[in-house]
DRENTORKOL-3810 file (N, C-alpha, C; in nm, 4 decimals):
REM DRENTORKOL-3810
@n.u->-11.5633; n.v->-21.6393; n.w->-1.1009; ca.u->-11.6588; ca.v->-21.7384; ca.w->-1.1476; c.u->-11.6010; c.v->-21.8782; c.w->-1.1272
@n.u->-11.6841; n.v->-21.9676; n.w->-1.0770; ca.u->-11.6470; ca.v->-22.1073; ca.w->-1.0574; c.u->-11.6986; c.v->-22.1868; c.w->-1.1769
@n.u->-11.6101; n.v->-22.2656; n.w->-1.2395; ca.u->-11.6422; ca.v->-22.3430; ca.w->-1.3594; c.u->-11.6399; c.v->-22.4914; c.w->-1.3220
@n.u->-11.7591; n.v->-22.5524; n.w->-1.3177; ca.u->-11.7725; ca.v->-22.6932; ca.w->-1.2808; c.u->-11.8294; c.v->-22.7712; c.w->-1.3980
@n.u->-11.7711; n.v->-22.8893; n.w->-1.4216; ca.u->-11.8148; ca.v->-22.9784; ca.w->-1.5287; c.u->-11.8764; c.v->-23.1033; c.w->-1.4653
@n.u->-11.9973; n.v->-23.1370; n.w->-1.5083; ca.u->-12.0691; ca.v->-23.2554; ca.w->-1.4612; c.u->-12.0741; c.v->-23.3563; c.w->-1.5756
@n.u->-12.0439; n.v->-23.4830; n.w->-1.5446; ca.u->-12.0523; ca.v->-23.5888; ca.w->-1.6454; c.u->-12.1342; c.v->-23.7031; c.w->-1.5864
@n.u->-12.2516; n.v->-23.7272; n.w->-1.6453; ca.u->-12.3392; ca.v->-23.8342; ca.w->-1.5988; c.u->-12.4317; c.v->-23.8705; c.w->-1.7142
@n.u->-12.4517; n.v->-23.9989; n.w->-1.7356; ca.u->-12.5333; ca.v->-24.0418; ca.w->-1.8493; c.u->-12.6835; c.v->-24.0328; c.w->-1.8229
@n.u->-12.7236; n.v->-23.9910; n.w->-1.7039; ca.u->-12.8656; ca.v->-23.9743; ca.w->-1.6722; c.u->-12.9012; c.v->-23.8258; c.w->-1.6750
@n.u->-12.9856; n.v->-23.7882; n.w->-1.7704; ca.u->-13.0208; ca.v->-23.6468; ca.w->-1.7891; c.u->-13.0866; c.v->-23.5868; c.w->-1.6648
@n.u->-13.1672; n.v->-23.6645; n.w->-1.5931; ca.u->-13.2329; ca.v->-23.6127; ca.w->-1.4725; c.u->-13.1313; c.v->-23.5678; c.w->-1.3678
@n.u->-13.0184; n.v->-23.6349; n.w->-1.3628; ca.u->-12.9140; ca.v->-23.6004; ca.w->-1.2670; c.u->-12.8600; c.v->-23.4602; c.w->-1.2952
@n.u->-12.8498; n.v->-23.4229; n.w->-1.4207; ca.u->-12.8000; ca.v->-23.2899; ca.w->-1.4575; c.u->-12.8921; c.v->-23.1811; c.w->-1.4033
@n.u->-13.0222; n.v->-23.2030; n.w->-1.4153; ca.u->-13.1190; ca.v->-23.1056; ca.w->-1.3648; c.u->-13.1076; c.v->-23.0928; c.w->-1.2132
@n.u->-13.0928; n.v->-23.2048; n.w->-1.1445; ca.u->-13.0784; ca.v->-23.2030; ca.w->-0.9993; c.u->-12.9543; c.v->-23.1243; c.w->-0.9582
@n.u->-12.8398; n.v->-23.1522; n.w->-1.0221; ca.u->-12.7182; ca.v->-23.0772; ca.w->-0.9912; c.u->-12.7376; c.v->-22.9279; c.w->-1.0173
@n.u->-12.8007; n.v->-22.8959; n.w->-1.1302; ca.u->-12.8206; ca.v->-22.7555; ca.w->-1.1645; c.u->-12.9014; c.v->-22.6838; c.w->-1.0561
@n.u->-13.0095; n.v->-22.7463; n.w->-1.0122; ca.u->-13.0935; ca.v->-22.6846; ca.w->-0.9090; c.u->-13.0202; c.v->-22.6718; c.w->-0.7758
@n.u->-12.9531; n.v->-22.7770; n.w->-0.7349; ca.u->-12.8826; ca.v->-22.7761; ca.w->-0.6062; c.u->-12.7636; c.v->-22.6812; c.w->-0.6085
@n.u->-12.6878; n.v->-22.6798; n.w->-0.7187; ca.u->-12.5713; ca.v->-22.5925; ca.w->-0.7269; c.u->-12.6123; c.v->-22.4463; c.w->-0.7344
@n.u->-12.7245; n.v->-22.4179; n.w->-0.8029; ca.u->-12.7731; ca.v->-22.2803; ca.w->-0.8089; c.u->-12.8002; c.v->-22.2282; c.w->-0.6686
@n.u->-12.8636; n.v->-22.3112; n.w->-0.5866; ca.u->-12.8922; ca.v->-22.2732; ca.w->-0.4482; c.u->-12.7625; c.v->-22.2592; c.w->-0.3684
@n.u->-12.6723; n.v->-22.3532; n.w->-0.3827; ca.u->-12.5453; ca.v->-22.3508; ca.w->-0.3098; c.u->-12.4631; c.v->-22.2277; c.w->-0.3456
@n.u->-12.4541; n.v->-22.1969; n.w->-0.4735; ca.u->-12.3687; ca.v->-22.0878; ca.w->-0.5179; c.u->-12.4355; c.v->-21.9510; c.w->-0.5067
@n.u->-12.5607; n.v->-21.9471; n.w->-0.4665; ca.u->-12.6283; ca.v->-21.8186; ca.w->-0.4467; c.u->-12.5543; c.v->-21.7341; c.w->-0.3439
@n.u->-12.4937; n.v->-21.7981; n.w->-0.2458; ca.u->-12.4202; ca.v->-21.7262; ca.w->-0.1408; c.u->-12.2701; c.v->-21.7217; c.w->-0.1662
@n.u->-12.2246; n.v->-21.7889; n.w->-0.2688; ca.u->-12.0794; ca.v->-21.7995; ca.w->-0.2910; c.u->-12.0325; c.v->-21.7134; c.w->-0.4073
@n.u->-12.1076; n.v->-21.7117; n.w->-0.5138; ca.u->-12.0653; ca.v->-21.6338; ca.w->-0.6292; c.u->-12.1155; c.v->-21.6944; c.w->-0.7586
@n.u->-12.0653; n.v->-21.6430; n.w->-0.8695; ca.u->-12.1091; ca.v->-21.6872; ca.w->-1.0019; c.u->-12.0629; c.v->-21.8292; c.w->-1.0303
@n.u->-12.1479; n.v->-21.9015; n.w->-1.1005; ca.u->-12.1212; ca.v->-22.0404; ca.w->-1.1341; c.u->-12.1410; c.v->-22.0624; c.w->-1.2825
@n.u->-12.0450; n.v->-22.1265; n.w->-1.3452; ca.u->-12.0569; ca.v->-22.1725; ca.w->-1.4831; c.u->-12.0610; c.v->-22.3245; c.w->-1.4753
@n.u->-12.1807; n.v->-22.3812; n.w->-1.4879; ca.u->-12.2002; ca.v->-22.5250; ca.w->-1.4780; c.u->-12.2228; c.v->-22.5805; c.w->-1.6173
@n.u->-12.1358; n.v->-22.6713; n.w->-1.6594; ca.u->-12.1445; ca.v->-22.7328; ca.w->-1.7913; c.u->-12.1620; c.v->-22.8825; c.w->-1.7694
@n.u->-12.2553; n.v->-22.9436; n.w->-1.8421; ca.u->-12.2788; ca.v->-23.0862; ca.w->-1.8193; c.u->-12.2772; c.v->-23.1648; c.w->-1.9502
@n.u->-12.2369; n.v->-23.2911; n.w->-1.9354; ca.u->-12.2258; ca.v->-23.3818; ca.w->-2.0496; c.u->-12.2868; c.v->-23.5156; c.w->-2.0134
@n.u->-12.3474; n.v->-23.5808; n.w->-2.1130; ca.u->-12.4085; ca.v->-23.7114; ca.w->-2.0927; c.u->-12.3096; c.v->-23.8260; c.w->-2.1124
@n.u->-12.1890; n.v->-23.7926; n.w->-2.1580; ca.u->-12.0890; ca.v->-23.8980; ca.w->-2.1764; c.u->-11.9484; c.v->-23.8394; c.w->-2.1653
@n.u->-11.8549; n.v->-23.9268; n.w->-2.1382; ca.u->-11.7164; ca.v->-23.8856; ca.w->-2.1171; c.u->-11.6473; c.v->-23.8336; c.w->-2.2436
@n.u->-11.6671; n.v->-23.8957; n.w->-2.3604; ca.u->-11.6005; ca.v->-23.8420; ca.w->-2.4799; c.u->-11.6357; c.v->-23.6962; c.w->-2.5096
@n.u->-11.7632; n.v->-23.6581; n.w->-2.4915; ca.u->-11.8019; ca.v->-23.5182; ca.w->-2.5133; c.u->-11.7331; c.v->-23.4268; c.w->-2.4129
@n.u->-11.7207; n.v->-23.4727; n.w->-2.2899; ca.u->-11.6506; ca.v->-23.3949; ca.w->-2.1879; c.u->-11.5053; c.v->-23.3735; c.w->-2.2274
@n.u->-11.4396; n.v->-23.4782; n.w->-2.2743; ca.u->-11.2984; ca.v->-23.4665; ca.w->-2.3143; c.u->-11.2818; c.v->-23.3684; c.w->-2.4296
@n.u->-11.3717; n.v->-23.3743; n.w->-2.5265; ca.u->-11.3629; ca.v->-23.2796; ca.w->-2.6386; c.u->-11.3756; c.v->-23.1364; c.w->-2.5869
@n.u->-11.4636; n.v->-23.1158; n.w->-2.4921; ca.u->-11.4807; ca.v->-22.9823; ca.w->-2.4322; c.u->-11.3531; c.v->-22.9387; c.w->-2.3603
@n.u->-11.2959; n.v->-23.0274; n.w->-2.2808; ca.u->-11.1761; ca.v->-22.9919; ca.w->-2.2035; c.u->-11.0551; c.v->-22.9620; c.w->-2.2912
@n.u->-11.0519; n.v->-23.0180; n.w->-2.4088; ca.u->-10.9395; ca.v->-22.9964; ca.w->-2.5003; c.u->-10.9506; c.v->-22.8653; c.w->-2.5777
@n.u->-11.0666; n.v->-22.7999; n.w->-2.5682; ca.u->-11.0839; ca.v->-22.6720; ca.w->-2.6366; c.u->-10.9966; c.v->-22.5653; c.w->-2.5710
@n.u->-10.9530; n.v->-22.4712; n.w->-2.6497; ca.u->-10.8682; ca.v->-22.3622; ca.w->-2.6003; c.u->-10.9496; c.v->-22.2393; c.w->-2.5604
@n.u->-11.0798; n.v->-22.2371; n.w->-2.5947; ca.u->-11.1609; ca.v->-22.1179; ca.w->-2.5728; c.u->-11.2504; c.v->-22.1260; c.w->-2.4486
@n.u->-11.2223; n.v->-22.2202; n.w->-2.3589; ca.u->-11.3041; ca.v->-22.2308; ca.w->-2.2379; c.u->-11.2274; c.v->-22.1747; c.w->-2.1182
@n.u->-11.3001; n.v->-22.1243; n.w->-2.0179; ca.u->-11.2317; ca.v->-22.0776; ca.w->-1.8973; c.u->-11.1733; c.v->-22.1977; c.w->-1.8218
@n.u->-11.0768; n.v->-22.1738; n.w->-1.7362; ca.u->-11.0197; ca.v->-22.2848; ca.w->-1.6587; c.u->-11.1283; c.v->-22.3581; c.w->-1.5797
@n.u->-11.1201; n.v->-22.4903; n.w->-1.5807; ca.u->-11.2164; ca.v->-22.5732; ca.w->-1.5082; c.u->-11.1699; c.v->-22.5858; c.w->-1.3638
@n.u->-11.2614; n.v->-22.5580; n.w->-1.2703; ca.u->-11.2290; ca.v->-22.5645; ca.w->-1.1286; c.u->-11.2554; c.v->-22.7017; c.w->-1.0678
@n.u->-11.3475; n.v->-22.7788; n.w->-1.1289; ca.u->-11.3834; ca.v->-22.9090; ca.w->-1.0723; c.u->-11.4587; c.v->-22.9908; c.w->-1.1756
@n.u->-11.4330; n.v->-23.1218; n.w->-1.1753; ca.u->-11.5117; ca.v->-23.2157; ca.w->-1.2555; c.u->-11.5777; c.v->-23.3125; c.w->-1.1593
@n.u->-11.7067; n.v->-23.3333; n.w->-1.1795; ca.u->-11.7827; ca.v->-23.4273; ca.w->-1.0994; c.u->-11.8397; c.v->-23.5300; c.w->-1.1961
@n.u->-11.7943; n.v->-23.6564; n.w->-1.1840; ca.u->-11.8304; ca.v->-23.7577; ca.w->-1.2832; c.u->-11.8865; c.v->-23.8841; c.w->-1.2207
@n.u->-11.9889; n.v->-23.9361; n.w->-1.2851; ca.u->-12.0409; ca.v->-24.0680; ca.w->-1.2529; c.u->-11.9347; c.v->-24.1702; c.w->-1.2940
@n.u->-11.9430; n.v->-24.2892; n.w->-1.2381; ca.u->-11.8481; ca.v->-24.3939; ca.w->-1.2761; c.u->-11.9044; c.v->-24.4776; c.w->-1.3898
@n.u->-12.0227; n.v->-24.5330; n.w->-1.3714; ca.u->-12.0790; ca.v->-24.6243; ca.w->-1.4717; c.u->-12.1499; c.v->-24.5470; c.w->-1.5816
@n.u->-12.0839; n.v->-24.5429; n.w->-1.6988; ca.u->-12.1404; ca.v->-24.4763; ca.w->-1.8157; c.u->-12.1033; c.v->-24.5580; c.w->-1.9381
@n.u->-12.1847; n.v->-24.5514; n.w->-2.0435; ca.u->-12.1485; ca.v->-24.6211; ca.w->-2.1676; c.u->-12.0321; c.v->-24.5505; c.w->-2.2370
@n.u->-11.9697; n.v->-24.6169; n.w->-2.3272; ca.u->-11.8584; ca.v->-24.5656; ca.w->-2.4086; c.u->-11.7289; c.v->-24.5548; c.w->-2.3294
@n.u->-11.7307; n.v->-24.4846; n.w->-2.2176; ca.u->-11.6108; ca.v->-24.4664; ca.w->-2.1353; c.u->-11.6572; c.v->-24.4442; c.w->-1.9922
@n.u->-11.6024; n.v->-24.5217; n.w->-1.8990; ca.u->-11.6453; ca.v->-24.5041; ca.w->-1.7603; c.u->-11.5707; c.v->-24.3889; c.w->-1.6940
@n.u->-11.6137; n.v->-24.3556; n.w->-1.5735; ca.u->-11.5548; ca.v->-24.2435; ca.w->-1.5011; c.u->-11.4080; c.v->-24.2645; c.w->-1.4664
@n.u->-11.3674; n.v->-24.3884; n.w->-1.4461; ca.u->-11.2269; ca.v->-24.4155; ca.w->-1.4155; c.u->-11.1365; c.v->-24.3808; c.w->-1.5345
@n.u->-11.1794; n.v->-24.4222; n.w->-1.6534; ca.u->-11.1015; ca.v->-24.3895; ca.w->-1.7731; c.u->-11.1021; c.v->-24.2388; c.w->-1.7976
@n.u->-11.2168; n.v->-24.1757; n.w->-1.7745; ca.u->-11.2242; ca.v->-24.0297; ca.w->-1.7887; c.u->-11.1264; c.v->-23.9620; c.w->-1.6936
@n.u->-11.1222; n.v->-24.0070; n.w->-1.5694; ca.u->-11.0293; ca.v->-23.9502; ca.w->-1.4711; c.u->-10.8852; c.v->-23.9585; c.w->-1.5212
@n.u->-10.8466; n.v->-24.0727; n.w->-1.5735; ca.u->-10.7105; ca.v->-24.0891; ca.w->-1.6249; c.u->-10.6835; c.v->-23.9935; c.w->-1.7411
@n.u->-10.7786; n.v->-23.9806; n.w->-1.8314; ca.u->-10.7599; ca.v->-23.8938; ca.w->-1.9478; c.u->-10.7583; c.v->-23.7463; c.w->-1.9068
@n.u->-10.8412; n.v->-23.7102; n.w->-1.8100; ca.u->-10.8414; ca.v->-23.5722; ca.w->-1.7607; c.u->-10.7061; c.v->-23.5407; c.w->-1.6970
@n.u->-10.6523; n.v->-23.6331; n.w->-1.6207; ca.u->-10.5213; ca.v->-23.6098; ca.w->-1.5581; c.u->-10.4115; c.v->-23.5944; c.w->-1.6619
@n.u->-10.4270; n.v->-23.6555; n.w->-1.7795; ca.u->-10.3305; ca.v->-23.6354; ca.w->-1.8886; c.u->-10.3413; c.v->-23.4944; c.w->-1.9463
@n.u->-10.4611; n.v->-23.4372; n.w->-1.9404; ca.u->-10.4825; ca.v->-23.3011; ca.w->-1.9894; c.u->-10.4380; c.v->-23.2000; c.w->-1.8844
@n.u->-10.4850; n.v->-23.2209; n.w->-1.7600; ca.u->-10.4503; ca.v->-23.1304; ca.w->-1.6501; c.u->-10.4701; c.v->-23.2042; c.w->-1.5181
@n.u->-10.3619; n.v->-23.2467; n.w->-1.4578; ca.u->-10.3681; ca.v->-23.3252; ca.w->-1.3338; c.u->-10.4092; c.v->-23.2420; c.w->-1.2134
@n.u->-10.4184; n.v->-23.1106; n.w->-1.2284; ca.u->-10.4511; ca.v->-23.0239; ca.w->-1.1158; c.u->-10.6004; c.v->-22.9984; c.w->-1.0979
@n.u->-10.6829; n.v->-23.0453; n.w->-1.1904; ca.u->-10.8266; ca.v->-23.0233; ca.w->-1.1779; c.u->-10.8818; c.v->-23.1212; c.w->-1.0742
@n.u->-10.9444; n.v->-23.0709; n.w->-0.9682; ca.u->-11.0080; ca.v->-23.1616; ca.w->-0.8724; c.u->-11.1143; c.v->-23.2456; c.w->-0.9433
@n.u->-11.1188; n.v->-23.3744; n.w->-0.9098; ca.u->-11.2075; ca.v->-23.4681; ca.w->-0.9783; c.u->-11.2830; c.v->-23.5484; c.w->-0.8743
@n.u->-11.4153; n.v->-23.5310; n.w->-0.8702; ca.u->-11.5007; ca.v->-23.6048; ca.w->-0.7778; c.u->-11.5645; c.v->-23.7209; c.w->-0.8537
@n.u->-11.5528; n.v->-23.8407; n.w->-0.7984; ca.u->-11.6178; ca.v->-23.9588; ca.w->-0.8555; c.u->-11.7487; c.v->-23.9810; c.w->-0.7801
@n.u->-11.8541; n.v->-24.0164; n.w->-0.8547; ca.u->-11.9848; ca.v->-24.0405; ca.w->-0.7952; c.u->-12.0338; c.v->-24.1767; c.w->-0.8436
@n.u->-12.0849; n.v->-24.2566; n.w->-0.7500; ca.u->-12.1325; ca.v->-24.3883; ca.w->-0.7890; c.u->-12.2535; c.v->-24.4309; c.w->-0.7079
@n.u->-12.3442; n.v->-24.4993; n.w->-0.7746; ca.u->-12.4590; ca.v->-24.5587; ca.w->-0.7064; c.u->-12.4175; c.v->-24.6883; c.w->-0.6376
@n.u->-12.2975; n.v->-24.7365; n.w->-0.6685; ca.u->-12.2493; ca.v->-24.8622; ca.w->-0.6139; c.u->-12.1445; c.v->-24.8347; c.w->-0.5077
@n.u->-12.1835; n.v->-24.8513; n.w->-0.3845; ca.u->-12.0920; ca.v->-24.8301; ca.w->-0.2729; c.u->-12.0077; c.v->-24.9564; c.w->-0.2579
@n.u->-11.8847; n.v->-24.9486; n.w->-0.3065; ca.u->-11.7982; ca.v->-25.0657; ca.w->-0.2953; c.u->-11.6575; c.v->-25.0218; c.w->-0.2581
@n.u->-11.5930; n.v->-25.0980; n.w->-0.1705; ca.u->-11.4546; ca.v->-25.0659; ca.w->-0.1345; c.u->-11.3618; c.v->-25.0679; c.w->-0.2567
@n.u->-11.3919; n.v->-25.1553; n.w->-0.3533; ca.u->-11.3079; ca.v->-25.1644; ca.w->-0.4733; c.u->-11.3140; c.v->-25.0355; c.w->-0.5542
@n.u->-11.4361; n.v->-24.9807; n.w->-0.5694; ca.u->-11.4512; ca.v->-24.8555; ca.w->-0.6431; c.u->-11.3791; c.v->-24.7415; c.w->-0.5716
@n.u->-11.3959; n.v->-24.7345; n.w->-0.4402; ca.u->-11.3291; ca.v->-24.6290; ca.w->-0.3624; c.u->-11.1778; c.v->-24.6394; c.w->-0.3751
@n.u->-11.1250; n.v->-24.7595; n.w->-0.3641; ca.u->-10.9804; ca.v->-24.7804; ca.w->-0.3734; c.u->-10.9290; c.v->-24.7448; c.w->-0.5126
@n.u->-11.0004; n.v->-24.7879; n.w->-0.6146; ca.u->-10.9580; ca.v->-24.7571; ca.w->-0.7518; c.u->-10.9606; c.v->-24.6063; c.w->-0.7763
@n.u->-11.0660; n.v->-24.5393; n.w->-0.7311; ca.u->-11.0758; ca.v->-24.3940; ca.w->-0.7473; c.u->-10.9594; c.v->-24.3253; c.w->-0.6768
@n.u->-10.9300; n.v->-24.3695; n.w->-0.5566; ca.u->-10.8193; ca.v->-24.3133; ca.w->-0.4800; c.u->-10.6857; c.v->-24.3377; c.w->-0.5503
@n.u->-10.6654; n.v->-24.4600; n.w->-0.5971; ca.u->-10.5398; ca.v->-24.4940; ca.w->-0.6653; c.u->-10.5200; c.v->-24.4171; c.w->-0.7952
@n.u->-10.6303; n.v->-24.3815; n.w->-0.8603; ca.u->-10.6217; ca.v->-24.3058; ca.w->-0.9860; c.u->-10.6123; c.v->-24.1546; c.w->-0.9630
@n.u->-10.6236; n.v->-24.1134; n.w->-0.8375; ca.u->-10.6052; ca.v->-23.9720; ca.w->-0.8071; c.u->-10.7318; c.v->-23.8904; c.w->-0.7944
@n.u->-10.8467; n.v->-23.9562; n.w->-0.7739; ca.u->-10.9708; ca.v->-23.8810; ca.w->-0.7522; c.u->-10.9580; c.v->-23.7997; c.w->-0.6238
@n.u->-11.0128; n.v->-23.6801; n.w->-0.6261; ca.u->-11.0106; ca.v->-23.5934; ca.w->-0.5091; c.u->-11.1089; c.v->-23.6425; c.w->-0.4035
@n.u->-11.2259; n.v->-23.6822; n.w->-0.4472; ca.u->-11.3321; ca.v->-23.7279; ca.w->-0.3577; c.u->-11.4093; c.v->-23.8416; c.w->-0.4235
@n.u->-11.4729; n.v->-23.9235; n.w->-0.3393; ca.u->-11.5626; ca.v->-24.0292; ca.w->-0.3852; c.u->-11.6944; c.v->-24.0090; c.w->-0.3129
@n.u->-11.8026; n.v->-23.9928; n.w->-0.3878; ca.u->-11.9347; ca.v->-23.9726; ca.w->-0.3295; c.u->-12.0273; c.v->-24.0846; c.w->-0.3733
@n.u->-12.1154; n.v->-24.1229; n.w->-0.2825; ca.u->-12.2153; ca.v->-24.2243; ca.w->-0.3133; c.u->-12.3472; c.v->-24.1577; c.w->-0.3494
@n.u->-12.4197; n.v->-24.2187; n.w->-0.4415; ca.u->-12.5543; ca.v->-24.1727; ca.w->-0.4755; c.u->-12.6520; c.v->-24.2355; c.w->-0.3785
@n.u->-12.7569; n.v->-24.1688; n.w->-0.3402; ca.u->-12.7853; ca.v->-24.0303; ca.w->-0.3760; c.u->-12.6873; c.v->-23.9362; c.w->-0.3060
@n.u->-12.6463; n.v->-23.8335; n.w->-0.3777; ca.u->-12.5483; ca.v->-23.7382; ca.w->-0.3272; c.u->-12.6084; c.v->-23.6565; c.w->-0.2130
@n.u->-12.5332; n.v->-23.6452; n.w->-0.1064; ca.u->-12.5693; ca.v->-23.5589; ca.w->0.0056; c.u->-12.5192; c.v->-23.4184; c.w->-0.0313
@n.u->-12.6106; n.v->-23.3318; n.w->-0.0738; ca.u->-12.5692; ca.v->-23.2013; ca.w->-0.1249; c.u->-12.5175; c.v->-23.1081; c.w->-0.0166
@n.u->-12.5591; n.v->-23.1272; n.w->0.1058; ca.u->-12.5019; ca.v->-23.0479; ca.w->0.2152; c.u->-12.3531; c.v->-23.0834; c.w->0.2307
@n.u->-12.3231; n.v->-23.2130; n.w->0.2315; ca.u->-12.1848; ca.v->-23.2588; ca.w->0.2414; c.u->-12.1047; c.v->-23.2160; c.w->0.1177
@n.u->-12.1659; n.v->-23.2264; n.w->0.0007; ca.u->-12.0986; ca.v->-23.1842; ca.w->-0.1224; c.u->-12.0637; c.v->-23.0365; c.w->-0.1158
@n.u->-12.1546; n.v->-22.9551; n.w->-0.0654; ca.u->-12.1273; ca.v->-22.8124; ca.w->-0.0506; c.u->-12.0081; c.v->-22.7877; c.w->0.0398
@n.u->-12.0006; n.v->-22.8616; n.w->0.1503; ca.u->-11.8860; ca.v->-22.8483; ca.w->0.2414; c.u->-11.7558; c.v->-22.8870; c.w->0.1714
@n.u->-11.7598; n.v->-22.9943; n.w->0.0932; ca.u->-11.6403; ca.v->-23.0389; ca.w->0.0195; c.u->-11.5959; c.v->-22.9339; c.w->-0.0814
@n.u->-11.6922; n.v->-22.8786; n.w->-0.1545; ca.u->-11.6605; ca.v->-22.7772; ca.w->-0.2551; c.u->-11.5990; c.v->-22.6531; c.w->-0.1902
@n.u->-11.6575; n.v->-22.6093; n.w->-0.0795; ca.u->-11.6028; ca.v->-22.4923; ca.w->-0.0103; c.u->-11.4581; c.v->-22.5173; c.w->0.0318
@n.u->-11.4317; n.v->-22.6369; n.w->0.0815; ca.u->-11.2969; ca.v->-22.6694; ca.w->0.1267; c.u->-11.2002; c.v->-22.6844; c.w->0.0083
@n.u->-11.2363; n.v->-22.7680; n.w->-0.0894; ca.u->-11.1449; ca.v->-22.8001; ca.w->-0.2001; c.u->-11.1216; c.v->-22.6826; c.w->-0.2944
@n.u->-11.2203; n.v->-22.5944; n.w->-0.3069; ca.u->-11.2058; ca.v->-22.4795; ca.w->-0.3961; c.u->-11.1795; c.v->-22.3499; c.w->-0.3202
@n.u->-11.1624; n.v->-22.3627; n.w->-0.1893; ca.u->-11.1339; ca.v->-22.2457; ca.w->-0.1028; c.u->-11.2377; c.v->-22.1352; c.w->-0.1266
@n.u->-11.3649; n.v->-22.1743; n.w->-0.1224; ca.u->-11.4737; ca.v->-22.0796; ca.w->-0.1456; c.u->-11.5162; c.v->-22.0132; c.w->-0.0165
@n.u->-11.5460; n.v->-21.8874; n.w->-0.0261; ca.u->-11.5955; ca.v->-21.8107; ca.w->0.0876; c.u->-11.7305; c.v->-21.7520; c.w->0.0487
@n.u->-11.8269; n.v->-21.7531; n.w->0.1417; ca.u->-11.9553; ca.v->-21.6883; ca.w->0.1110; c.u->-11.9333; c.v->-21.5424; c.w->0.0735
@n.u->-12.0113; n.v->-21.4963; n.w->-0.0224; ca.u->-11.9950; ca.v->-21.3566; ca.w->-0.0658; c.u->-12.0712; c.v->-21.2621; c.w->0.0220
END
């Protein structure tokens, strides 16, 4: 089972990911997709001892309370080995550089190209079609 965590303050985005990932993982295997509307809730979830290992976090950058950059830093304090994809509606070299410097695995621009995202997931998580 692949365990992916989505963090985005727009509820509609969660539904889109759920639909697209369901289709993508239909040929790959079981998916446990957990989503949060804010970074603090995600951190509380990651600190729990009763959850399966997280295979990937996909987070928006601009969110209230805590942005995706701060979340990335805090996640790396919990487990630096979790692949972390940053997603932003703002295509800027500064955001890309900051994400890279903080250790993000990937930087994606909105709207997300789900075909490309699927290719990235297959590569980064070493997924093979079932």
